[in-house]
MARPA-949117 format. One line per field, with one value per atom (N, C-alpha, C): residue in three letters; x, y, z negated; atom name; residue number from 1. Coordinates in steps of 0.2 Angstrom, whole numbers. Layout:
N
residuo (Ala|...)
X (X|...)
Y (Y|...)
Z (Z|...)
atomo (CA|...)
num (NUM|...)
//
This chain:
279
residuo (Unk|Unk|Unk|Unk|Unk|Unk|Unk|Unk|Unk|Unk|Unk|Unk|Unk|Unk|Unk|Unk|Unk|Unk|Unk|Unk|Unk|Unk|Unk|Unk|Unk|Unk|Unk|Unk|Unk|Unk|Unk|Unk|Unk|Unk|Unk|Unk|Unk|Unk|Unk|Unk|Unk|Unk|Unk|Unk|Unk|Unk|Unk|Unk|Unk|Unk|Unk|Unk|Unk|Unk|Unk|Unk|Unk|Unk|Unk|Unk|Unk|Unk|Unk|Unk|Unk|Unk|Unk|Unk|Unk|Unk|Unk|Unk|Unk|Unk|Unk|Unk|Unk|Unk|Unk|Unk|Unk|Unk|Unk|Unk|Unk|Unk|Unk|Unk|Unk|Unk|Unk|Unk|Unk|Unk|Unk|Unk|Unk|Unk|Unk|Unk|Unk|Unk|Unk|Unk|Unk|Unk|Unk|Unk|Unk|Unk|Unk|Unk|Unk|Unk|Unk|Unk|Unk|Unk|Unk|Unk|Unk|Unk|Unk|Unk|Unk|Unk|Unk|Unk|Unk|Unk|Unk|Unk|Unk|Unk|Unk|Unk|Unk|Unk|Unk|Unk|Unk|Unk|Unk|Unk|Unk|Unk|Unk|Unk|Unk|Unk|Unk|Unk|Unk|Unk|Unk|Unk|Unk|Unk|Unk|Unk|Unk|Unk|Unk|Unk|Unk|Unk|Unk|Unk|Unk|Unk|Unk|Unk|Unk|Unk|Unk|Unk|Unk|Unk|Unk|Unk|Unk|Unk|Unk|Unk|Unk|Unk|Unk|Unk|Unk|Unk|Unk|Unk|Unk|Unk|Unk|Unk|Unk|Unk|Unk|Unk|Unk|Unk|Unk|Unk|Unk|Unk|Unk|Unk|Unk|Unk|Unk|Unk|Unk|Unk|Unk|Unk|Unk|Unk|Unk|Unk|Unk|Unk|Unk|Unk|Unk|Unk|Unk|Unk|Unk|Unk|Unk|Unk|Unk|Unk|Unk|Unk|Unk|Unk|Unk|Unk|Unk|Unk|Unk|Unk|Unk|Unk|Unk|Unk|Unk|Unk|Unk|Unk|Unk|Unk|Unk|Unk|Unk|Unk|Unk|Unk|Unk|Unk|Unk|Unk|Unk|Unk|Unk|Unk|Unk|Unk|Unk|Unk|Unk|Unk|Unk|Unk|Unk|Unk|Unk|Unk|Unk|Unk|Unk|Unk|Unk|Unk|Unk|Unk|Unk|Unk|Unk|Unk|Unk|Unk|Unk|Unk|Unk|Unk|Unk|Unk|Unk|Unk|Unk|Unk|Unk|Unk|Unk|Unk|Unk|Unk|Unk|Unk|Unk|Unk|Unk|Unk|Unk|Unk|Unk|Unk|Unk|Unk|Unk|Unk|Unk|Unk|Unk|Unk|Unk|Unk|Unk|Unk|Unk|Unk|Unk|Unk|Unk|Unk|Unk|Unk|Unk|Unk|Unk|Unk|Unk|Unk|Unk|Unk|Unk|Unk|Unk|Unk|Unk|Unk|Unk|Unk|Unk|Unk|Unk|Unk|Unk|Unk|Unk|Unk|Unk|Unk|Unk|Unk|Unk|Unk|Unk|Unk|Unk|Unk|Unk|Unk|Unk|Unk|Unk|Unk|Unk|Unk|Unk|Unk|Unk|Unk|Unk|Unk|Unk|Unk|Unk|Unk|Unk|Unk|Unk|Unk|Unk|Unk|Unk|Unk|Unk|Unk|Unk|Unk|Unk|Unk|Unk|Unk|Unk|Unk|Unk|Unk|Unk|Unk|Unk|Unk|Unk|Unk|Unk|Unk|Unk|Unk|Unk|Unk|Unk|Unk|Unk|Unk|Unk|Unk|Unk|Unk|Unk|Unk|Unk|Unk|Unk|Unk|Unk|Unk|Unk|Unk|Unk|Unk|Unk|Unk|Unk|Unk|Unk|Unk|Unk|Unk|Unk|Unk|Unk|Unk|Unk|Unk|Unk|Unk|Unk|Unk|Unk|Unk|Unk|Unk|Unk|Unk|Unk|Unk|Unk|Unk|Unk|Unk|Unk|Unk|Unk|Unk|Unk|Unk|Unk|Unk|Unk|Unk|Unk|Unk|Unk|Unk|Unk|Unk|Unk|Unk|Unk|Unk|Unk|Unk|Unk|Unk|Unk|Unk|Unk|Unk|Unk|Unk|Unk|Unk|Unk|Unk|Unk|Unk|Unk|Unk|Unk|Unk|Unk|Unk|Unk|Unk|Unk|Unk|Unk|Unk|Unk|Unk|Unk|Unk|Unk|Unk|Unk|Unk|Unk|Unk|Unk|Unk|Unk|Unk|Unk|Unk|Unk|Unk|Unk|Unk|Unk|Unk|Unk|Unk|Unk|Unk|Unk|Unk|Unk|Unk|Unk|Unk|Unk|Unk|Unk|Unk|Unk|Unk|Unk|Unk|Unk|Unk|Unk|Unk|Unk|Unk|Unk|Unk|Unk|Unk|Unk|Unk|Unk|Unk|Unk|Unk|Unk|Unk|Unk|Unk|Unk|Unk|Unk|Unk|Unk|Unk|Unk|Unk|Unk|Unk|Unk|Unk|Unk|Unk|Unk|Unk|Unk|Unk|Unk|Unk|Unk|Unk|Unk|Unk|Unk|Unk|Unk|Unk|Unk|Unk|Unk|Unk|Unk|Unk|Unk|Unk|Unk|Unk|Unk|Unk|Unk|Unk|Unk|Unk|Unk|Unk|Unk|Unk|Unk|Unk|Unk|Unk|Unk|Unk|Unk|Unk|Unk|Unk|Unk|Unk|Unk|Unk|Unk|Unk|Unk|Unk|Unk|Unk|Unk|Unk|Unk|Unk|Unk|Unk|Unk|Unk|Unk|Unk|Unk|Unk|Unk|Unk|Unk|Unk|Unk|Unk|Unk|Unk|Unk|Unk|Unk|Unk|Unk|Unk|Unk|Unk|Unk|Unk|Unk|Unk|Unk|Unk|Unk|Unk|Unk|Unk|Unk|Unk|Unk|Unk|Unk|Unk|Unk|Unk|Unk|Unk|Unk|Unk|Unk|Unk|Unk|Unk|Unk|Unk|Unk|Unk|Unk|Unk|Unk|Unk|Unk|Unk|Unk|Unk|Unk|Unk|Unk|Unk|Unk|Unk|Unk|Unk|Unk|Unk|Unk|Unk|Unk|Unk|Unk|Unk|Unk|Unk|Unk|Unk|Unk|Unk|Unk|Unk|Unk|Unk|Unk|Unk|Unk|Unk|Unk|Unk|Unk|Unk|Unk|Unk|Unk|Unk|Unk|Unk|Unk|Unk|Unk|Unk|Unk|Unk|Unk|Unk|Unk|Unk|Unk|Unk|Unk|Unk|Unk|Unk|Unk|Unk|Unk|Unk|Unk|Unk|Unk|Unk|Unk|Unk|Unk|Unk|Unk|Unk|Unk|Unk|Unk|Unk|Unk|Unk|Unk|Unk|Unk|Unk|Unk|Unk|Unk|Unk|Unk|Unk|Unk|Unk|Unk|Unk|Unk|Unk|Unk|Unk|Unk|Unk|Unk|Unk|Unk|Unk|Unk|Unk|Unk|Unk|Unk|Unk|Unk|Unk|Unk|Unk|Unk|Unk|Unk|Unk|Unk|Unk|Unk|Unk|Unk|Unk|Unk)
X (-736|-731|-732|-731|-732|-726|-727|-722|-716|-718|-713|-708|-711|-706|-701|-703|-698|-693|-696|-692|-687|-690|-687|-686|-687|-686|-683|-680|-676|-680|-687|-691|-694|-692|-695|-699|-702|-707|-703|-705|-701|-701|-707|-707|-703|-700|-696|-689|-687|-680|-678|-673|-670|-668|-666|-663|-669|-675|-681|-683|-679|-680|-674|-669|-662|-662|-656|-655|-653|-650|-649|-655|-660|-666|-670|-670|-673|-670|-663|-660|-660|-663|-663|-667|-664|-667|-674|-674|-681|-686|-684|-689|-691|-687|-689|-693|-692|-696|-703|-703|-710|-714|-710|-714|-717|-712|-714|-721|-720|-726|-732|-731|-737|-741|-737|-740|-742|-738|-740|-746|-746|-751|-755|-758|-761|-767|-768|-773|-780|-784|-791|-795|-797|-801|-808|-811|-817|-816|-811|-809|-807|-804|-802|-808|-813|-819|-823|-823|-827|-823|-817|-813|-814|-814|-816|-823|-828|-835|-835|-832|-832|-829|-824|-821|-826|-830|-835|-840|-840|-845|-842|-836|-833|-833|-833|-833|-827|-828|-824|-817|-816|-809|-805|-809|-806|-804|-809|-808|-802|-802|-796|-789|-789|-783|-781|-786|-785|-783|-786|-785|-778|-776|-769|-764|-765|-760|-760|-766|-766|-762|-763|-760|-753|-751|-743|-740|-743|-740|-740|-745|-745|-740|-739|-734|-727|-726|-719|-719|-724|-724|-727|-733|-736|-740|-738|-742|-742|-747|-747|-748|-748|-750|-752|-757|-760|-755|-754|-750|-753|-752|-755|-751|-753|-750|-743|-742|-736|-730|-732|-727|-726|-731|-731|-725|-726|-721|-714|-713|-706|-704|-708|-706|-704|-707|-705|-698|-696|-690|-684|-686|-682|-680|-685|-684|-683|-680|-678|-682|-686|-690|-697|-701|-709|-712|-716|-720|-727|-731|-739|-741|-745|-747|-755|-758|-765|-766|-771|-772|-776|-773|-776|-783|-784|-790|-796|-794|-799|-800|-794|-794|-799|-799|-804|-811|-812|-819|-822|-819|-822|-821|-816|-815|-811|-808|-804|-798|-794|-788|-790|-788|-788|-781|-778|-771|-770|-771|-770|-764|-760|-754|-748|-743|-737|-731|-727|-721|-715|-712|-706|-700|-694|-688|-682|-676|-671|-668|-668|-665|-670|-670|-674|-672|-666|-663|-664|-666|-667|-674|-678|-684|-690|-696|-702|-703|-702|-703|-699|-693|-689|-691|-693|-696|-702|-707|-713|-713|-708|-707|-705|-702|-699|-704|-710|-716|-720|-719|-723|-731|-732|-739|-742|-739|-742|-748|-753|-759|-757|-751|-748|-745|-743|-739|-741|-747|-750|-752|-755|-757|-763|-767|-773|-772|-766|-764|-760|-760|-756|-749|-747|-740|-738|-732|-729|-729|-730|-730|-725|-719|-714|-716|-716|-718|-712|-712|-707|-710|-706|-709|-715|-714|-719|-725|-725|-731|-734|-730|-733|-737|-734|-737|-743|-743|-749|-755|-753|-758|-761|-756|-759|-764|-762|-767|-774|-773|-780|-783|-780|-783|-786|-783|-785|-792|-792|-798|-804|-802|-807|-809|-806|-808|-804|-798|-794|-789|-788|-783|-777|-771|-765|-762|-759|-756|-749|-744|-738|-737|-734|-734|-727|-726|-720|-721|-715|-714|-709|-710|-706|-703|-706|-705|-697|-694|-696|-695|-694|-693|-700|-700|-706|-705|-710|-710|-716|-721|-727|-731|-734|-739|-745|-751|-757|-762|-768|-773|-780|-782|-787|-794|-799|-806|-809|-814|-817|-821|-824|-828|-825|-818|-815|-808|-806|-799|-800|-797|-797|-794|-789|-785|-789|-793|-797|-803|-806|-812|-810|-804|-802|-801|-798|-796|-802|-807|-812|-819|-820|-827|-826|-820|-820|-815|-813|-808|-802|-800|-793|-788|-784|-780|-774|-774|-768|-765|-766|-763|-764|-759|-759|-763|-765|-767|-761|-763|-757|-754|-749|-746|-749|-755|-758|-765|-769|-776|-779|-785|-788|-790|-790|-793|-796|-802|-806|-806|-805|-805|-813|-816|-824|-825|-821|-822|-822|-817|-816|-821|-824|-829|-835|-837|-843|-849|-848|-854|-856|-852|-854|-855|-852|-852|-848|-845|-841|-836|-833|-828|-831|-837|-840|-841|-843|-844|-837|-832|-825|-822|-824|-821|-822|-817|-818|-819|-818|-817|-823|-828|-834|-832|-826|-824|-827|-830|-833|-841|-843|-850|-852|-859|-861|-865|-863|-866|-872|-878|-884|-885|-882|-883|-878|-872|-867|-867|-870|-870|-862|-859|-851|-850|-845|-842|-838|-838|-834|-830|-824|-820|-819|-821|-820|-813|-809|-802|-801|-805|-805|-805|-809|-810|-806|-803|-799|-793|-791|-785|-780|-781|-776|-774|-778|-776|-776|-780|-780|-784|-787|-791|-797|-799|-805|-803|-796|-794|-794|-794|-794|-801|-806|-813|-815|-810|-812|-810|-815|-813|-811|-812|-810|-804|-800|-794|-795|-801|-803|-800|-797|-795|-787|-784|-777|-776|-770|-767|-763|-763|-759|-756|-750|-747|-751|-752|-756|-753|-747|-744|-745|-747|-748|-755|-760|-767|-769|-776|-779|-779|-778|-778|-772|-770|-763|-764|-770|-770|-769|-765|-764|-767|-772|-776|-782)
Y (453|447|443|437|433|433|431|431|426|420|415|419|423|427|431|434|438|433|428|423|418|416|411|412|418|420|427|430|436|441|442|447|445|439|437|431|429|423|417|415|410|403|402|395|395|401|401|401|400|400|392|391|384|381|385|383|379|381|378|371|369|362|358|361|358|351|347|340|340|346|346|346|350|350|343|340|334|328|329|323|324|329|330|324|321|315|317|322|324|325|328|330|323|319|312|308|309|305|308|315|318|317|316|315|307|303|296|295|299|299|302|307|310|306|301|297|290|288|281|282|288|288|295|297|303|305|311|313|310|309|307|313|314|320|320|315|315|319|317|320|328|329|336|340|338|341|343|337|338|344|344|349|356|356|363|365|360|362|364|361|363|370|372|378|384|382|387|389|385|386|390|390|394|401|405|412|415|420|423|423|426|427|420|416|409|406|406|403|406|412|416|413|412|410|403|398|392|392|396|396|399|404|406|401|397|392|386|384|379|382|388|390|391|393|394|387|382|375|373|374|372|375|381|385|382|379|376|369|366|358|357|359|358|363|368|374|375|378|379|386|387|393|392|396|396|399|395|398|397|402|401|397|395|390|393|399|402|401|401|399|392|388|381|379|382|381|382|388|390|385|383|378|371|369|363|364|370|372|371|372|372|365|360|353|348|343|337|331|331|324|326|323|324|318|316|310|312|308|309|304|306|301|302|298|299|304|308|313|310|312|309|312|318|321|317|316|313|305|303|296|295|300|299|301|307|309|305|302|299|291|289|282|278|282|280|285|282|286|291|297|303|306|306|307|315|319|326|329|325|327|325|330|329|330|325|326|329|334|337|337|337|337|339|340|341|335|330|323|318|313|307|303|303|299|302|308|311|314|314|318|314|317|314|307|306|299|294|295|290|289|294|293|289|291|287|280|279|272|267|270|266|264|267|266|260|255|249|249|253|253|260|264|270|269|274|273|275|278|279|273|268|263|256|256|249|245|239|235|237|242|244|250|253|259|258|263|263|265|267|269|275|276|282|282|288|288|294|293|298|301|308|312|317|318|324|330|336|342|344|342|343|340|333|329|332|334|337|344|348|354|353|349|347|345|341|338|344|349|354|359|359|363|360|353|349|350|350|351|358|363|370|370|367|367|363|359|355|360|365|370|369|366|364|370|372|377|374|377|374|377|372|374|371|375|372|371|366|363|362|364|362|356|353|347|349|352|355|361|367|373|375|377|379|374|368|363|362|363|362|355|351|344|342|347|344|350|348|353|349|352|349|353|350|353|352|358|358|360|358|361|361|365|366|360|357|351|345|344|338|339|345|347|349|345|347|354|355|362|368|367|373|373|368|368|371|369|372|379|381|388|393|390|394|393|387|386|387|385|385|391|395|400|398|393|391|390|396|396|391|387|383|384|389|391|398|401|408|409|415|417|418|418|419|426|427|433|438|436|440|440|445|445|445|443|444|451|452|459|458|460|459|466|465|470|470|475|475|476|479|480|474|469|463|458|458|453|453|447|446|444|443|442|435|430|423|419|422|420|413|410|404|405|411|412|411|414|414|406|402|395|392|394|391|393|399|401|397|395|391|395|401|405|410|410|415|422|423|430|433|430|432|433|439|440|443|444|447|453|458|465|464|464|464|471|476|483|483|480|481|474|469|462|460|461|459|455|451|448|453|452|456|452|454|451|455|452|456|454|458|457|455|457|456|448|445|438|434|437|433|430|424|420|420|423|424|418|413|406|407|411|412|407|402|397|399|405|408|410|411|412|406|400|394|394|397|396|403|408|414|414|414|414|421|426|433|436|431|434|440|440|447|447|442|441|441|445|445|444|442|442|448|452|457|456|459|459|461|457|458|465|465|471|477|477|483|485|480|481|485|486|489|484|478|473|470|469|466|459|458|452|446|442|435|429|431|426|424)
Z (35|35|29|29|23|19|12|8|10|13|15|20|24|29|25|20|16|12|9|5|10|15|19|26|28|35|36|31|31|35|33|36|43|45|52|51|56|55|52|46|43|46|50|53|60|62|68|66|60|57|57|61|62|55|51|44|40|42|38|41|46|49|48|44|44|41|44|41|34|32|25|20|22|19|19|25|27|23|21|18|10|8|1|-3|-8|-11|-14|-18|-21|-15|-10|-5|-1|0|3|-1|-8|-13|-13|-12|-12|-6|0|6|6|3|3|-2|-8|-12|-9|-5|-2|3|7|11|8|3|0|-5|-8|-13|-13|-7|-6|-11|-12|-17|-15|-19|-18|-16|-10|-8|-11|-13|-17|-24|-27|-34|-33|-27|-26|-25|-21|-19|-26|-30|-36|-41|-41|-45|-42|-35|-32|-34|-34|-35|-42|-47|-54|-55|-51|-51|-50|-45|-42|-48|-53|-58|-64|-64|-70|-70|-75|-75|-70|-67|-62|-65|-70|-73|-74|-77|-78|-71|-67|-60|-57|-57|-53|-56|-63|-66|-63|-63|-60|-53|-49|-42|-41|-45|-44|-46|-51|-53|-47|-45|-39|-33|-31|-25|-26|-32|-34|-33|-36|-36|-28|-25|-18|-13|-15|-11|-12|-18|-19|-16|-15|-13|-6|-4|2|4|8|10|17|20|27|30|36|39|46|48|55|60|65|71|78|82|89|93|99|103|106|106|108|103|97|92|91|92|92|97|103|108|106|102|100|95|90|85|89|94|98|100|102|105|99|93|88|85|87|85|90|88|93|92|87|86|84|88|87|87|82|81|80|83|82|77|72|67|66|62|60|55|56|51|45|39|33|32|33|32|36|42|46|44|42|40|34|30|24|26|29|31|36|41|46|46|42|41|47|51|56|58|63|65|70|68|73|73|79|79|80|75|76|72|69|65|68|68|71|66|65|61|66|63|67|63|67|63|68|66|70|73|68|70|69|73|72|66|65|59|52|52|45|44|50|50|47|48|46|49|55|58|55|53|50|43|39|32|32|37|37|39|44|47|41|36|31|25|26|21|23|20|22|19|14|11|12|17|19|24|23|28|35|36|42|46|41|44|42|40|38|44|43|48|52|49|53|57|57|61|67|71|77|76|69|68|71|72|75|82|85|92|94|97|99|105|105|111|113|119|122|120|120|119|124|130|135|134|132|130|124|119|113|114|118|120|123|128|132|127|122|118|113|111|108|112|118|122|123|123|123|117|111|104|104|107|107|111|117|120|117|112|108|102|101|96|89|90|84|83|77|75|73|75|74|67|64|57|56|53|51|44|41|34|31|25|21|17|16|11|7|1|-3|0|0|3|2|7|13|19|18|23|27|33|37|41|39|42|46|47|51|54|59|63|63|62|62|66|67|71|67|64|59|62|58|59|52|52|45|43|47|45|42|45|43|39|40|37|29|25|18|16|19|18|20|26|28|24|22|17|11|8|1|2|7|8|10|14|17|13|11|8|0|-2|-10|-12|-7|-9|-14|-12|-15|-10|-9|-3|-3|2|2|9|13|19|20|23|25|32|33|40|44|51|56|55|58|58|64|66|71|70|73|73|80|82|88|90|96|99|105|106|112|117|123|128|130|127|129|136|140|147|151|148|152|149|143|141|145|147|151|146|140|135|135|137|138|131|126|119|118|123|122|116|116|110|103|103|96|94|98|97|95|98|97|90|87|81|75|71|65|59|60|54|53|57|57|58|62|63|69|73|79|79|81|81|88|88|94|94|98|98|103|100|104|108|106|109|115|114|120|124|121|125|126|120|120|114|114|108|104|97|93|88|87|82|75|70|63|61|62|60|53|48|41|40|44|44|48|53|58|56|57|55|60|66|71|75|75|78|85|88|96|100|96|100|104|102|106|113|114|121|126|123|127|131|129|132|136|135|138|146|150|157|160|156|158|155|151|148|144|141|137|130|128|121|121|116|115|108|106|99|98|93|91|85|83|77|71|66|61|57|56|53|56|63|66|67|64|65|58|58|52|46|47|42|41|34|33|29|26|22|25|22|25|21|17|13|17)
atomo (N|CA|C|N|CA|C|N|CA|C|N|CA|C|N|CA|C|N|CA|C|N|CA|C|N|CA|C|N|CA|C|N|CA|C|N|CA|C|N|CA|C|N|CA|C|N|CA|C|N|CA|C|N|CA|C|N|CA|C|N|CA|C|N|CA|C|N|CA|C|N|CA|C|N|CA|C|N|CA|C|N|CA|C|N|CA|C|N|CA|C|N|CA|C|N|CA|C|N|CA|C|N|CA|C|N|CA|C|N|CA|C|N|CA|C|N|CA|C|N|CA|C|N|CA|C|N|CA|C|N|CA|C|N|CA|C|N|CA|C|N|CA|C|N|CA|C|N|CA|C|N|CA|C|N|CA|C|N|CA|C|N|CA|C|N|CA|C|N|CA|C|N|CA|C|N|CA|C|N|CA|C|N|CA|C|N|CA|C|N|CA|C|N|CA|C|N|CA|C|N|CA|C|N|CA|C|N|CA|C|N|CA|C|N|CA|C|N|CA|C|N|CA|C|N|CA|C|N|CA|C|N|CA|C|N|CA|C|N|CA|C|N|CA|C|N|CA|C|N|CA|C|N|CA|C|N|CA|C|N|CA|C|N|CA|C|N|CA|C|N|CA|C|N|CA|C|N|CA|C|N|CA|C|N|CA|C|N|CA|C|N|CA|C|N|CA|C|N|CA|C|N|CA|C|N|CA|C|N|CA|C|N|CA|C|N|CA|C|N|CA|C|N|CA|C|N|CA|C|N|CA|C|N|CA|C|N|CA|C|N|CA|C|N|CA|C|N|CA|C|N|CA|C|N|CA|C|N|CA|C|N|CA|C|N|CA|C|N|CA|C|N|CA|C|N|CA|C|N|CA|C|N|CA|C|N|CA|C|N|CA|C|N|CA|C|N|CA|C|N|CA|C|N|CA|C|N|CA|C|N|CA|C|N|CA|C|N|CA|C|N|CA|C|N|CA|C|N|CA|C|N|CA|C|N|CA|C|N|CA|C|N|CA|C|N|CA|C|N|CA|C|N|CA|C|N|CA|C|N|CA|C|N|CA|C|N|CA|C|N|CA|C|N|CA|C|N|CA|C|N|CA|C|N|CA|C|N|CA|C|N|CA|C|N|CA|C|N|CA|C|N|CA|C|N|CA|C|N|CA|C|N|CA|C|N|CA|C|N|CA|C|N|CA|C|N|CA|C|N|CA|C|N|CA|C|N|CA|C|N|CA|C|N|CA|C|N|CA|C|N|CA|C|N|CA|C|N|CA|C|N|CA|C|N|CA|C|N|CA|C|N|CA|C|N|CA|C|N|CA|C|N|CA|C|N|CA|C|N|CA|C|N|CA|C|N|CA|C|N|CA|C|N|CA|C|N|CA|C|N|CA|C|N|CA|C|N|CA|C|N|CA|C|N|CA|C|N|CA|C|N|CA|C|N|CA|C|N|CA|C|N|CA|C|N|CA|C|N|CA|C|N|CA|C|N|CA|C|N|CA|C|N|CA|C|N|CA|C|N|CA|C|N|CA|C|N|CA|C|N|CA|C|N|CA|C|N|CA|C|N|CA|C|N|CA|C|N|CA|C|N|CA|C|N|CA|C|N|CA|C|N|CA|C|N|CA|C|N|CA|C|N|CA|C|N|CA|C|N|CA|C|N|CA|C|N|CA|C|N|CA|C|N|CA|C|N|CA|C|N|CA|C|N|CA|C|N|CA|C|N|CA|C|N|CA|C|N|CA|C|N|CA|C|N|CA|C|N|CA|C|N|CA|C|N|CA|C|N|CA|C|N|CA|C|N|CA|C|N|CA|C|N|CA|C|N|CA|C|N|CA|C|N|CA|C|N|CA|C|N|CA|C|N|CA|C|N|CA|C|N|CA|C|N|CA|C|N|CA|C|N|CA|C|N|CA|C|N|CA|C|N|CA|C|N|CA|C|N|CA|C|N|CA|C|N|CA|C|N|CA|C|N|CA|C|N|CA|C|N|CA|C|N|CA|C|N|CA|C|N|CA|C|N|CA|C|N|CA|C|N|CA|C|N|CA|C|N|CA|C|N|CA|C|N|CA|C|N|CA|C|N|CA|C|N|CA|C|N|CA|C|N|CA|C|N|CA|C|N|CA|C|N|CA|C|N|CA|C|N|CA|C|N|CA|C|N|CA|C|N|CA|C|N|CA|C|N|CA|C|N|CA|C|N|CA|C)
num (1|1|1|2|2|2|3|3|3|4|4|4|5|5|5|6|6|6|7|7|7|8|8|8|9|9|9|10|10|10|11|11|11|12|12|12|13|13|13|14|14|14|15|15|15|16|16|16|17|17|17|18|18|18|19|19|19|20|20|20|21|21|21|22|22|22|23|23|23|24|24|24|25|25|25|26|26|26|27|27|27|28|28|28|29|29|29|30|30|30|31|31|31|32|32|32|33|33|33|34|34|34|35|35|35|36|36|36|37|37|37|38|38|38|39|39|39|40|40|40|41|41|41|42|42|42|43|43|43|44|44|44|45|45|45|46|46|46|47|47|47|48|48|48|49|49|49|50|50|50|51|51|51|52|52|52|53|53|53|54|54|54|55|55|55|56|56|56|57|57|57|58|58|58|59|59|59|60|60|60|61|61|61|62|62|62|63|63|63|64|64|64|65|65|65|66|66|66|67|67|67|68|68|68|69|69|69|70|70|70|71|71|71|72|72|72|73|73|73|74|74|74|75|75|75|76|76|76|77|77|77|78|78|78|79|79|79|80|80|80|81|81|81|82|82|82|83|83|83|84|84|84|85|85|85|86|86|86|87|87|87|88|88|88|89|89|89|90|90|90|91|91|91|92|92|92|93|93|93|94|94|94|95|95|95|96|96|96|97|97|97|98|98|98|99|99|99|100|100|100|101|101|101|102|102|102|103|103|103|104|104|104|105|105|105|106|106|106|107|107|107|108|108|108|109|109|109|110|110|110|111|111|111|112|112|112|113|113|113|114|114|114|115|115|115|116|116|116|117|117|117|118|118|118|119|119|119|120|120|120|121|121|121|122|122|122|123|123|123|124|124|124|125|125|125|126|126|126|127|127|127|128|128|128|129|129|129|130|130|130|131|131|131|132|132|132|133|133|133|134|134|134|135|135|135|136|136|136|137|137|137|138|138|138|139|139|139|140|140|140|141|141|141|142|142|142|143|143|143|144|144|144|145|145|145|146|146|146|147|147|147|148|148|148|149|149|149|150|150|150|151|151|151|152|152|152|153|153|153|154|154|154|155|155|155|156|156|156|157|157|157|158|158|158|159|159|159|160|160|160|161|161|161|162|162|162|163|163|163|164|164|164|165|165|165|166|166|166|167|167|167|168|168|168|169|169|169|170|170|170|171|171|171|172|172|172|173|173|173|174|174|174|175|175|175|176|176|176|177|177|177|178|178|178|179|179|179|180|180|180|181|181|181|182|182|182|183|183|183|184|184|184|185|185|185|186|186|186|187|187|187|188|188|188|189|189|189|190|190|190|191|191|191|192|192|192|193|193|193|194|194|194|195|195|195|196|196|196|197|197|197|198|198|198|199|199|199|200|200|200|201|201|201|202|202|202|203|203|203|204|204|204|205|205|205|206|206|206|207|207|207|208|208|208|209|209|209|210|210|210|211|211|211|212|212|212|213|213|213|214|214|214|215|215|215|216|216|216|217|217|217|218|218|218|219|219|219|220|220|220|221|221|221|222|222|222|223|223|223|224|224|224|225|225|225|226|226|226|227|227|227|228|228|228|229|229|229|230|230|230|231|231|231|232|232|232|233|233|233|234|234|234|235|235|235|236|236|236|237|237|237|238|238|238|239|239|239|240|240|240|241|241|241|242|242|242|243|243|243|244|244|244|245|245|245|246|246|246|247|247|247|248|248|248|249|249|249|250|250|250|251|251|251|252|252|252|253|253|253|254|254|254|255|255|255|256|256|256|257|257|257|258|258|258|259|259|259|260|260|260|261|261|261|262|262|262|263|263|263|264|264|264|265|265|265|266|266|266|267|267|267|268|268|268|269|269|269|270|270|270|271|271|271|272|272|272|273|273|273|274|274|274|275|275|275|276|276|276|277|277|277|278|278|278|279|279|279)
//
């Protein structure tokens, strides 16, 4: 169980606590200013990558100190966690406002809109959509963007199922923790958060509260799930002609299940598995 569950979820999944989406949190002046600054003046990803690459060259002790400080800061401001589709559905049941917007990571890496990010809140009047709509110079609301797109819960869930079939990993994000304001769909090639966490070992997201598990008797050895995994957690047993999940590397996103025709993959509670690390 992640530390946010202990601090902000009373020992339960913190992102399934309605209080973390509350209007009181969304109305906080400092938080609203932080969100506005985040979208109006986002960090330069090129500089961030250069900084991460410089970190790799430092002595391990020095590097570990910097990584600790970066991660600690991110946990307070803007931090994420991987969530499976079942928990995405539960999050949508907690919220009353869902808006789809352009993903900043793809906007920078690809130079065009890819609408993989979703602002969520209890109320349209105080949530992410209302805040972003008031930003005239934001990349989300400028003249070259499609702006905000309001979705029903059913439409949003279907969109997430489509993203899952595309191989995208679902993540939930804070804006001044513990306020949860967004859900995103990430991949290692285009998502800065995943690249920092996985490629540069600078954690800015938790693993999911689950790990994957394969029923070897049901697996037909098609290898489609291995191609789907964003985290390099799935391998192939040449002797058994079966897919294998290394739970030490598994982030518990569950997207491998979307391409398994035999329903051979399940998610189990991480706390009850042999691995408990959420980094």
